[in-house]
Backbone as ProteinMPNN parsed JSONL, in Angstrom:
{"seq_chain_A": "MILSNSDIHKALTEGKISIEPSPPVEHFSTSAVDLRVGSEFRRWKQQARGVELSIDVSRVRLPELTEYTEPLAPDADGLVSIPKNELILTKTLEVIDLPVDSCIAARVEGRSSLARLGLSVHITAPIIHSGFYGPIVLEVLNQGGYNLKIRPNKACLCQLVFEQVSSPPTCSLETVFLGQETVLGGTKSSPGAN", "coords_chain_A": {"N_chain_A": [[162.46, 45.451, 192.826], [160.924, 48.294, 194.089], [161.92, 51.669, 194.195], [162.105, 53.775, 197.043], [161.15, 57.138, 198.088], [163.43, 58.197, 199.383], [165.398, 56.517, 198.347], [165.238, 57.26, 195.651], [166.069, 59.962, 195.776], [168.702, 59.524, 196.671], [169.75, 58.074, 194.482], [169.6, 60.061, 192.545], [171.4, 61.955, 193.619], [173.766, 60.471, 193.525], [174.101, 60.233, 190.822], [173.054, 58.071, 189.496], [170.621, 58.12, 188.321], [169.046, 60.642, 186.331], [167.129, 63.59, 186.314], [165.992, 66.197, 184.54], [164.54, 69.36, 183.947], [165.129, 69.522, 187.501], [162.647, 68.034, 189.501], [160.392, 69.756, 191.702], [160.403, 69.489, 195.31], [157.835, 68.875, 196.268], [156.812, 67.244, 194.322], [157.557, 64.683, 194.782], [156.537, 61.538, 195.966], [155.922, 58.843, 198.284], [156.98, 56.689, 196.851], [157.428, 57.428, 194.207], [157.818, 59.885, 191.569], [156.288, 62.813, 190.456], [155.819, 63.92, 187.122], [155.984, 66.724, 184.958], [154.009, 67.907, 182.214], [155.188, 68.837, 178.994], [155.491, 71.367, 176.443], [154.774, 70.72, 173.872], [152.185, 69.566, 171.898], [150.373, 67.269, 170.009], [147.811, 66.271, 167.789], [145.982, 63.694, 166.126], [145.085, 64.221, 162.796], [141.763, 64.905, 161.732], [139.934, 62.738, 159.648], [138.793, 63.394, 156.365], [135.37, 63.422, 155.3], [134.333, 60.43, 153.793], [136.879, 59.649, 153.207], [139.293, 57.32, 154.018], [141.959, 56.571, 155.996], [144.509, 54.233, 156.185], [146.985, 52.707, 158.128], [149.866, 50.882, 157.835], [151.035, 49.175, 160.325], [153.172, 47.47, 160.572], [155.18, 48.42, 159.014], [155.647, 51.075, 159.44], [157.412, 54.005, 160.508], [157.25, 56.065, 163.179], [158.189, 58.875, 163.111], [157.789, 59.457, 160.443], [155.127, 59.962, 160.155], [154.337, 62.528, 160.663], [152.946, 64.273, 158.972], [150.344, 63.476, 159.246], [149.49, 64.422, 161.584], [148.654, 67.236, 163.699], [149.527, 70.349, 165.262], [148.451, 71.092, 168.592], [147.396, 73.864, 169.928], [147.819, 76.177, 172.704], [145.113, 77.957, 174.369], [143.883, 81.371, 174.7], [144.286, 81.76, 177.404], [146.486, 80.264, 177.908], [146.084, 77.576, 178.241], [145.828, 74.137, 177.28], [143.412, 72.352, 175.597], [142.133, 69.171, 175.951], [140.257, 67.38, 173.96], [137.238, 65.463, 174.498], [137.205, 61.965, 173.917], [139.517, 61.907, 172.309], [142.85, 61.252, 171.169], [145.885, 62.439, 172.227], [149.223, 63.403, 171.665], [151.99, 64.073, 173.634], [154.823, 65.255, 175.517], [156.975, 64.755, 178.356], [158.045, 67.469, 180.394], [160.356, 67.117, 181.802], [163.545, 65.655, 181.231], [164.736, 62.437, 181.168], [167.322, 60.324, 182.372], [168.586, 57.184, 182.44], [171.197, 55.626, 183.128], [172.716, 52.712, 181.831], [174.506, 51.245, 183.388], [173.683, 51.771, 185.962], [171.717, 50.077, 186.676], [168.956, 50.59, 186.891], [165.572, 50.862, 186.102], [162.407, 52.174, 184.959], [158.891, 52.877, 185.445], [156.307, 54.499, 183.782], [153.418, 55.983, 184.897], [149.928, 56.815, 185.017], [147.998, 59.296, 186.825], [145.87, 58.899, 189.586], [143.928, 60.807, 190.277], [143.464, 62.143, 187.892], [142.686, 60.046, 186.285], [140.193, 59.521, 187.272], [138.741, 61.452, 186.093], [138.594, 60.511, 183.611], [140.914, 60.537, 182.132], [143.391, 58.941, 180.481], [146.759, 58.196, 180.681], [149.693, 57.618, 178.983], [149.115, 55.063, 177.545], [149.97, 52.42, 176.86], [152.834, 50.202, 177.059], [154.491, 50.929, 179.437], [157.074, 50.724, 180.407], [160.177, 52.148, 181.073], [163.124, 51.675, 179.896], [166.247, 50.495, 181.283], [169.037, 52.364, 180.422], [167.756, 54.209, 178.879], [167.356, 57.543, 177.659], [166.09, 60.839, 177.548], [163.101, 62.876, 176.941], [159.879, 61.68, 178.051], [157.453, 60.382, 176.005], [153.994, 60.843, 176.042], [150.977, 59.151, 175.605], [148.004, 60.424, 175.54], [144.723, 59.994, 176.401], [141.503, 61.138, 176.391], [138.897, 59.887, 177.903], [136.707, 60.656, 179.211], [133.663, 62.522, 179.945], [133.92, 65.214, 179.404], [135.664, 68.039, 177.962], [139.055, 68.455, 178.79], [141.257, 70.666, 180.398], [144.645, 71.618, 180.441], [147.653, 72.999, 181.823], [150.486, 73.763, 180.049], [153.883, 72.853, 180.807], [153.507, 72.958, 183.519], [151.399, 71.34, 184.61], [151.075, 68.211, 186.217], [150.936, 65.224, 184.775], [151.654, 62.599, 184.92], [153.386, 59.957, 186.704], [156.56, 58.733, 187.77], [157.847, 55.626, 188.477], [160.49, 54.074, 189.967], [162.604, 51.227, 189.498], [164.733, 48.615, 190.652], [166.973, 46.924, 188.596], [167.695, 43.496, 188.221], [170.275, 42.605, 187.452], [173.182, 43.808, 185.637], [172.305, 44.892, 182.355], [173.067, 43.043, 179.364], [173.095, 43.902, 176.814], [172.788, 46.681, 174.542], [170.441, 49.409, 174.584], [168.451, 49.956, 171.865], [166.63, 52.089, 170.027], [164.396, 54.221, 168.197], [163.46, 56.075, 169.89], [165.288, 56.971, 171.74], [166.7, 59.813, 173.152], [164.751, 61.352, 171.978], [163.222, 64.159, 170.398], [160.841, 65.009, 169.475], [157.266, 64.417, 169.65], [156.647, 62.243, 168.128], [158.828, 60.671, 168.132], [162.349, 60.441, 167.432], [164.433, 63.122, 166.099], [164.272, 66.739, 165.763], [165.345, 67.215, 163.343], [164.689, 65.076, 161.83], [163.335, 63.499, 158.866], [160.442, 65.117, 157.741], [159.781, 66.057, 160.248], [158.453, 68.483, 162.499]], "CA_chain_A": [[162.249, 46.254, 193.992], [160.579, 49.683, 193.811], [162.69, 52.602, 195.002], [161.37, 54.73, 197.877], [161.559, 58.512, 197.817], [164.817, 58.399, 199.82], [166.238, 55.817, 197.356], [165.244, 58.084, 194.434], [166.943, 61.102, 196.045], [170.072, 59.009, 196.726], [170.151, 57.754, 193.11], [169.818, 61.35, 191.88], [172.629, 62.531, 194.17], [174.903, 59.658, 193.081], [174.166, 60.234, 189.36], [172.555, 56.81, 188.943], [169.531, 58.576, 187.461], [169.02, 62.091, 186.172], [165.85, 64.186, 185.912], [166.236, 67.619, 184.281], [164.915, 70.058, 185.168], [164.833, 68.8, 188.738], [161.287, 68.256, 190.006], [160.348, 70.318, 193.051], [160.257, 68.499, 196.379], [156.433, 68.463, 196.416], [156.463, 66.271, 193.284], [157.968, 63.352, 195.231], [155.676, 60.836, 196.924], [156.688, 57.827, 199.006], [157.664, 55.743, 195.959], [157.343, 57.891, 192.82], [157.985, 61.328, 191.357], [155.392, 63.341, 189.433], [156.465, 64.633, 186.024], [155.152, 67.736, 184.296], [153.864, 67.829, 180.768], [155.919, 69.918, 178.333], [154.712, 72.351, 175.694], [154.419, 70.223, 172.529], [150.997, 68.72, 171.845], [149.928, 66.979, 168.642], [146.637, 65.415, 167.666], [145.837, 63.091, 164.807], [144.148, 64.997, 161.983], [140.481, 64.276, 161.436], [139.84, 62.325, 158.256], [137.692, 64.009, 155.628], [134.256, 62.496, 155.007], [134.515, 59.584, 152.628], [138.289, 59.29, 153.065], [139.734, 56.479, 155.118], [143.391, 56.352, 156.02], [144.969, 53.023, 156.857], [148.422, 52.742, 158.378], [150.45, 49.558, 158.0], [151.872, 49.307, 161.519], [154.37, 46.629, 160.473], [156.191, 49.088, 158.198], [155.716, 52.503, 159.692], [158.264, 54.646, 161.512], [156.433, 57.19, 163.628], [158.554, 60.208, 162.631], [157.309, 59.649, 159.076], [153.688, 60.229, 160.187], [154.089, 63.898, 161.09], [151.952, 64.916, 158.105], [148.999, 63.055, 159.656], [149.189, 65.048, 162.865], [148.68, 68.692, 163.699], [149.765, 70.87, 166.61], [147.319, 71.502, 169.415], [147.94, 75.08, 170.541], [147.128, 76.687, 173.893], [144.132, 79.024, 174.156], [144.31, 82.7, 175.138], [144.686, 81.664, 178.808], [147.67, 79.41, 178.003], [145.684, 76.201, 178.532], [145.595, 73.239, 176.15], [142.199, 71.57, 175.807], [142.161, 67.803, 175.426], [138.855, 67.069, 173.691], [136.791, 64.126, 174.859], [137.354, 60.924, 172.893], [140.646, 62.153, 171.414], [144.198, 60.857, 171.566], [146.847, 63.523, 172.078], [150.604, 63.043, 171.968], [152.767, 65.129, 174.271], [155.988, 64.689, 176.188], [157.257, 65.338, 179.653], [158.987, 68.589, 180.465], [161.608, 66.56, 182.31], [164.349, 64.706, 180.455], [165.158, 61.352, 182.058], [168.501, 59.551, 181.969], [168.759, 55.975, 183.245], [172.396, 54.963, 182.622], [172.586, 51.257, 181.875], [175.303, 50.67, 184.471], [173.057, 52.017, 187.263], [170.77, 48.974, 186.891], [167.656, 51.136, 187.276], [164.575, 51.089, 185.059], [161.274, 52.902, 185.546], [157.57, 52.736, 184.827], [155.524, 55.736, 183.784], [152.036, 55.664, 185.239], [149.024, 57.951, 185.143], [147.673, 59.719, 188.19], [144.49, 58.466, 189.84], [143.002, 61.947, 190.273], [143.125, 62.419, 186.498], [141.972, 58.872, 185.771], [138.791, 59.636, 187.693], [138.109, 62.355, 185.132], [138.588, 59.814, 182.331], [142.151, 60.796, 181.405], [144.391, 57.871, 180.471], [148.067, 58.743, 180.327], [150.635, 56.565, 178.62], [148.157, 53.967, 177.411], [150.604, 51.111, 176.823], [154.298, 50.204, 177.108], [154.907, 51.86, 180.491], [158.449, 50.484, 180.846], [161.264, 53.016, 180.633], [164.209, 50.707, 180.048], [167.596, 50.864, 181.681], [169.756, 52.839, 179.238], [166.96, 55.231, 178.195], [167.516, 58.959, 177.974], [165.23, 61.727, 176.771], [161.777, 63.077, 177.539], [158.976, 60.542, 177.871], [156.255, 60.735, 175.246], [152.764, 60.364, 176.667], [149.783, 58.991, 174.772], [146.963, 60.9, 176.448], [143.389, 59.748, 175.853], [140.42, 61.642, 177.224], [137.746, 58.993, 177.787], [135.65, 61.204, 180.054], [132.542, 63.194, 179.292], [134.168, 66.646, 179.266], [136.985, 68.473, 177.529], [139.914, 68.701, 179.946], [142.272, 71.678, 180.106], [145.876, 71.495, 181.218], [148.617, 74.082, 181.618], [151.807, 73.254, 179.661], [155.058, 73.097, 181.639], [153.112, 73.046, 184.935], [150.521, 70.246, 185.035], [151.658, 66.879, 186.404], [150.013, 64.24, 184.21], [152.104, 61.221, 185.142], [154.376, 59.733, 187.753], [157.592, 57.775, 187.406], [158.17, 54.677, 189.532], [161.801, 53.503, 189.643], [162.793, 49.85, 189.946], [166.087, 48.082, 190.539], [167.132, 45.808, 187.654], [168.39, 42.458, 188.998], [171.682, 42.516, 187.077], [173.45, 44.721, 184.519], [171.92, 44.391, 181.028], [174.215, 42.623, 178.551], [172.956, 44.47, 175.477], [172.464, 48.103, 174.601], [169.079, 49.763, 174.192], [168.436, 50.572, 170.546], [165.289, 52.47, 169.626], [164.314, 55.588, 167.663], [162.964, 56.952, 170.938], [166.383, 57.48, 172.567], [166.996, 61.212, 172.882], [163.704, 61.908, 171.119], [162.928, 65.568, 170.573], [159.458, 65.25, 169.049], [156.343, 63.442, 170.22], [156.579, 61.068, 167.271], [160.124, 60.019, 168.192], [163.361, 61.032, 166.578], [164.868, 64.489, 166.369], [163.619, 67.767, 164.959], [165.939, 67.193, 162.011], [164.208, 63.881, 161.125], [162.49, 63.833, 157.724], [159.029, 65.367, 158.016], [159.552, 66.538, 161.6], [158.167, 69.925, 162.626]], "C_chain_A": [[161.985, 47.697, 193.572], [161.361, 50.596, 194.742], [161.762, 53.532, 195.787], [161.831, 56.148, 197.525], [163.002, 58.769, 198.256], [165.786, 57.691, 198.871], [166.345, 56.639, 196.07], [166.178, 59.271, 194.624], [168.41, 60.676, 196.073], [170.591, 58.71, 195.316], [170.405, 59.033, 192.307], [171.141, 61.969, 192.321], [173.86, 61.798, 193.643], [175.041, 59.608, 191.559], [173.719, 58.93, 188.726], [171.334, 57.039, 188.064], [169.635, 60.097, 187.371], [167.621, 62.503, 185.729], [166.11, 65.68, 185.778], [165.078, 68.223, 183.504], [164.476, 69.257, 186.393], [163.4, 69.081, 189.187], [161.333, 68.877, 191.399], [160.04, 69.228, 194.076], [158.814, 68.011, 196.517], [155.983, 67.481, 195.332], [156.875, 64.847, 193.656], [156.923, 62.796, 196.187], [156.539, 59.769, 197.59], [157.478, 56.905, 198.081], [157.559, 56.133, 194.485], [157.647, 59.381, 192.772], [157.044, 61.742, 190.224], [156.199, 64.097, 188.39], [155.467, 65.591, 185.385], [155.101, 67.483, 182.806], [154.601, 69.025, 180.169], [154.998, 70.84, 177.561], [154.343, 71.905, 174.285], [153.241, 69.261, 172.638], [150.63, 68.515, 170.387], [148.718, 66.068, 168.718], [146.63, 64.837, 166.256], [144.788, 63.887, 164.048], [142.866, 64.2, 161.763], [140.462, 63.901, 159.948], [138.625, 62.984, 157.615], [136.604, 62.963, 155.387], [134.528, 61.725, 153.736], [135.957, 59.156, 152.389], [138.689, 58.454, 154.277], [141.216, 56.21, 154.977], [143.678, 55.056, 156.771], [146.476, 53.108, 156.984], [148.893, 51.318, 158.62], [151.45, 49.63, 159.156], [153.125, 48.438, 161.472], [155.487, 47.327, 159.705], [156.458, 50.532, 158.601], [156.772, 52.867, 160.728], [157.533, 55.921, 161.899], [156.89, 58.557, 163.136], [158.059, 60.502, 161.215], [155.829, 60.017, 159.029], [153.34, 61.658, 160.596], [152.995, 64.56, 160.261], [150.515, 64.533, 158.475], [148.601, 63.623, 161.017], [149.21, 66.559, 162.704], [148.905, 69.171, 165.126], [148.447, 71.215, 167.297], [147.842, 72.657, 170.262], [147.158, 75.481, 171.792], [146.12, 77.772, 173.516], [144.691, 80.341, 174.704], [144.772, 82.711, 176.594], [145.922, 80.786, 179.009], [147.362, 77.963, 178.306], [145.477, 75.415, 177.249], [144.384, 72.387, 176.493], [142.368, 70.204, 175.16], [140.711, 67.391, 175.224], [138.49, 65.651, 174.11], [136.899, 63.214, 173.642], [138.463, 61.198, 171.895], [141.945, 61.694, 172.044], [145.143, 62.004, 171.237], [148.226, 62.978, 172.415], [151.295, 64.264, 172.548], [153.977, 64.476, 174.909], [156.21, 65.406, 177.501], [158.2, 66.526, 179.494], [160.36, 68.054, 180.873], [162.241, 65.582, 181.323], [164.922, 63.711, 181.457], [166.412, 60.696, 181.5], [168.658, 58.405, 182.958], [169.984, 55.229, 182.718], [172.32, 53.453, 182.833], [173.362, 50.658, 183.037], [174.731, 50.945, 185.862], [172.072, 50.909, 187.641], [169.43, 49.479, 187.439], [166.807, 51.314, 186.023], [163.42, 51.837, 185.73], [159.993, 52.517, 184.822], [156.892, 54.089, 184.886], [154.072, 55.333, 183.96], [151.217, 56.945, 185.259], [148.807, 58.292, 186.603], [146.191, 59.449, 188.43], [143.507, 59.624, 189.828], [142.57, 62.303, 188.853], [142.355, 61.254, 185.875], [140.492, 58.945, 186.128], [138.021, 60.62, 186.839], [138.035, 61.721, 183.741], [139.865, 59.982, 181.533], [143.121, 59.632, 181.576], [145.694, 58.472, 179.963], [149.007, 57.58, 180.102], [149.894, 55.224, 178.578], [148.803, 52.579, 177.466], [152.115, 51.276, 176.902], [154.828, 51.157, 178.17], [156.373, 51.73, 180.91], [159.396, 51.509, 180.219], [162.532, 52.215, 180.942], [165.492, 51.322, 180.595], [168.362, 51.224, 180.408], [168.997, 53.914, 178.475], [167.402, 56.626, 178.608], [166.625, 59.766, 177.033], [163.947, 62.014, 177.524], [160.923, 61.839, 177.274], [157.743, 61.023, 177.119], [155.051, 60.072, 175.893], [151.658, 60.28, 175.626], [148.603, 59.276, 175.693], [145.607, 60.743, 175.775], [142.346, 60.227, 176.851], [139.187, 60.783, 176.98], [136.561, 59.484, 178.609], [134.595, 61.942, 179.242], [132.763, 64.667, 179.014], [135.53, 66.899, 178.643], [137.78, 68.804, 178.788], [141.016, 69.676, 179.549], [143.466, 71.495, 181.034], [146.813, 72.655, 180.875], [149.975, 73.48, 181.278], [152.894, 73.71, 180.632], [154.743, 73.207, 183.132], [152.361, 71.801, 185.409], [151.282, 68.925, 185.122], [150.637, 65.849, 185.907], [150.403, 62.807, 184.528], [153.071, 61.175, 186.313], [155.341, 58.653, 187.279], [157.938, 56.95, 188.635], [159.472, 53.991, 189.118], [161.929, 52.111, 190.244], [164.236, 49.429, 189.73], [166.061, 46.91, 189.56], [168.031, 44.782, 188.338], [169.868, 42.294, 188.672], [171.93, 43.464, 185.898], [173.002, 44.116, 183.182], [173.172, 44.064, 180.208], [174.108, 43.096, 177.113], [172.622, 45.947, 175.631], [171.034, 48.32, 174.123], [169.137, 50.487, 172.855], [166.99, 50.808, 170.129], [165.316, 53.889, 169.086], [163.891, 56.578, 168.739], [164.053, 57.464, 171.885], [166.67, 58.927, 172.182], [165.958, 61.909, 172.026], [163.44, 63.373, 171.441], [161.484, 65.892, 170.202], [158.56, 64.162, 169.63], [156.16, 62.204, 169.349], [157.902, 60.306, 167.259], [161.089, 60.684, 167.236], [163.657, 62.472, 166.961], [164.148, 65.46, 165.46], [164.182, 67.823, 163.554], [165.534, 65.947, 161.215], [163.352, 64.29, 159.949], [161.031, 64.003, 158.158], [158.748, 65.892, 159.405], [159.298, 68.036, 161.593], [158.852, 70.475, 163.841]], "O_chain_A": [[162.743, 48.261, 192.783], [161.457, 50.331, 195.94], [160.76, 54.014, 195.259], [162.779, 56.333, 196.761], [163.729, 59.488, 197.57], [166.877, 58.2, 198.612], [167.416, 56.711, 195.467], [166.989, 59.568, 193.747], [169.27, 61.389, 195.556], [171.728, 59.046, 194.986], [171.32, 59.081, 191.484], [171.912, 62.452, 191.492], [174.879, 62.423, 193.347], [175.988, 59.01, 191.049], [173.974, 58.699, 187.544], [171.048, 56.245, 187.168], [170.236, 60.746, 188.228], [167.006, 61.854, 184.883], [166.41, 66.356, 186.762], [164.663, 67.655, 182.494], [163.57, 68.427, 186.321], [162.985, 70.239, 189.245], [162.22, 68.556, 192.19], [159.486, 68.181, 193.742], [158.592, 66.847, 196.851], [154.881, 66.939, 195.418], [156.572, 63.906, 192.923], [156.476, 63.486, 197.104], [157.763, 59.797, 197.466], [158.527, 56.392, 198.469], [157.598, 55.267, 193.611], [157.723, 60.049, 193.803], [157.008, 61.106, 189.17], [157.139, 64.821, 188.719], [154.274, 65.304, 185.286], [156.024, 66.921, 182.217], [154.634, 70.101, 180.767], [153.86, 71.074, 177.968], [153.663, 72.641, 173.57], [153.292, 68.273, 173.37], [150.581, 69.472, 169.614], [148.616, 65.209, 169.594], [147.195, 65.411, 165.325], [143.725, 64.195, 164.587], [142.894, 62.977, 161.626], [140.924, 64.666, 159.101], [137.57, 63.115, 158.235], [136.887, 61.77, 155.283], [134.911, 62.303, 152.719], [136.23, 58.385, 151.47], [138.448, 58.843, 155.419], [141.671, 55.684, 153.962], [143.149, 54.823, 157.858], [147.163, 53.531, 156.054], [148.384, 50.628, 159.503], [152.577, 50.093, 158.981], [154.049, 48.652, 162.257], [156.63, 46.872, 159.741], [157.422, 51.135, 158.129], [156.996, 52.138, 161.694], [157.233, 56.756, 161.047], [156.035, 59.361, 162.763], [157.926, 61.664, 160.832], [155.321, 60.355, 157.959], [152.174, 61.964, 160.847], [152.197, 65.33, 160.796], [149.572, 65.204, 158.056], [147.519, 63.339, 161.532], [149.713, 67.092, 161.715], [148.529, 68.496, 166.084], [147.465, 71.582, 166.651], [148.627, 72.459, 171.19], [145.976, 75.161, 171.922], [146.253, 78.423, 172.48], [145.847, 80.402, 175.121], [145.562, 83.571, 176.984], [146.36, 80.582, 180.141], [148.272, 77.188, 178.6], [145.008, 75.958, 176.249], [144.334, 71.77, 177.557], [142.703, 70.094, 173.981], [140.008, 67.088, 176.188], [139.328, 64.75, 174.079], [136.71, 63.638, 172.501], [138.371, 60.771, 170.745], [142.125, 61.735, 173.261], [145.19, 62.477, 170.101], [148.378, 62.184, 173.344], [151.189, 65.363, 172.004], [154.13, 63.256, 174.842], [155.708, 66.507, 177.729], [159.031, 66.573, 178.587], [161.389, 68.486, 180.353], [161.554, 64.794, 180.672], [165.517, 64.097, 182.464], [166.544, 60.532, 180.287], [168.84, 58.622, 184.156], [169.834, 54.29, 181.938], [171.905, 52.984, 183.893], [172.928, 49.663, 183.618], [175.239, 50.409, 186.847], [171.646, 50.819, 188.792], [168.848, 48.871, 188.336], [167.268, 51.85, 185.015], [163.46, 52.098, 186.932], [160.011, 51.92, 183.746], [156.902, 54.75, 185.924], [153.564, 54.456, 183.262], [151.751, 58.029, 185.492], [149.362, 57.655, 187.498], [145.356, 59.737, 187.573], [142.361, 59.45, 189.412], [141.432, 62.719, 188.638], [141.478, 61.459, 185.037], [139.64, 58.483, 185.368], [136.79, 60.63, 186.852], [137.487, 62.31, 182.81], [139.905, 59.605, 180.362], [143.609, 59.372, 182.675], [145.723, 59.165, 178.946], [149.104, 56.672, 180.927], [150.041, 54.38, 179.462], [148.237, 51.66, 178.058], [152.616, 52.397, 176.818], [155.545, 52.102, 177.842], [156.862, 52.546, 181.691], [159.411, 51.706, 179.004], [162.949, 52.098, 182.095], [165.777, 52.503, 180.394], [168.337, 50.474, 179.432], [169.53, 54.479, 177.52], [167.774, 56.861, 179.758], [166.439, 59.407, 175.871], [163.718, 61.474, 178.607], [161.219, 61.051, 176.375], [157.072, 61.961, 177.548], [155.086, 58.893, 176.246], [151.432, 61.219, 174.864], [148.252, 58.447, 176.533], [145.373, 61.296, 174.7], [142.308, 59.783, 177.998], [138.51, 60.936, 175.963], [135.534, 58.81, 178.694], [134.641, 61.975, 178.012], [131.888, 65.319, 178.444], [136.443, 66.083, 178.773], [137.24, 69.368, 179.74], [141.634, 69.532, 178.494], [143.321, 71.254, 182.233], [146.762, 73.212, 179.779], [150.564, 72.772, 182.096], [152.831, 74.801, 181.198], [155.632, 73.518, 183.925], [152.65, 71.269, 186.481], [152.036, 68.569, 184.217], [149.604, 65.631, 186.541], [149.579, 61.898, 184.419], [153.507, 62.201, 186.834], [154.982, 57.777, 186.491], [158.276, 57.486, 189.69], [159.549, 53.397, 188.043], [161.439, 51.841, 191.341], [164.879, 49.83, 188.76], [165.228, 46.012, 189.68], [169.022, 45.152, 188.968], [170.643, 41.881, 189.536], [170.981, 43.877, 185.231], [173.29, 42.95, 182.908], [174.203, 44.724, 180.341], [174.937, 42.734, 176.277], [172.226, 46.403, 176.704], [170.49, 47.522, 173.36], [169.799, 51.517, 172.731], [166.228, 49.867, 169.907], [166.172, 54.682, 169.477], [163.953, 57.789, 168.526], [163.775, 58.303, 172.743], [166.861, 59.228, 171.004], [166.243, 62.939, 171.415], [163.436, 63.776, 172.605], [160.968, 66.943, 170.58], [159.042, 63.111, 170.052], [155.574, 61.217, 169.795], [158.077, 59.389, 166.457], [160.678, 61.412, 166.331], [163.205, 62.973, 167.991], [163.492, 65.057, 164.5], [163.571, 68.412, 162.663], [165.965, 65.767, 160.076], [162.696, 65.33, 160.008], [160.467, 63.152, 158.845], [157.591, 66.156, 159.732], [159.862, 68.767, 160.78], [158.739, 71.667, 164.127]]}, "name": "protein", "num_of_chains": 1, "seq": "MILSNSDIHKALTEGKISIEPSPPVEHFSTSAVDLRVGSEFRRWKQQARGVELSIDVSRVRLPELTEYTEPLAPDADGLVSIPKNELILTKTLEVIDLPVDSCIAARVEGRSSLARLGLSVHITAPIIHSGFYGPIVLEVLNQGGYNLKIRPNKACLCQLVFEQVSSPPTCSLETVFLGQETVLGGTKSSPGAN"}
């Protein structure tokens, strides 16, 4: 069952979910809440001509790949440009907490107005499991014909849809993405983290 805006507000009031900082009232729709993008943006480094990097996905831990990414800084106007045909990693400004005993999970989804410009947000694995806490990392892909500019800490790139879990989970959530501080997962003190 998807929670309505009144159900979301009730869950926030009762501490069944937490969103910090609190989204303004205009970010709530009938059955979702818009989340803002934060200020950390990383792009995968371009490979030099004649050099091909291969990554063994069966062995890799994302925090170890920091050296293959580079920061994407805002321009003089404070806007970050997402080049066409590029994948950018960023995270939400808001930190989400879905306590396991609340029996609430969520899905992060893109926004249709941005999709019409060719912007895919959170390409795969949209489930935010019961027991998750931390910011949500977004895999942002600009598939449109133009570079797109966004304002960090202001632009709403995604929405969160909350769902009731049918019964309390009987196991704990274990992933490197719990409490993540960087867009590659883990904390800023992780090896190779910037």
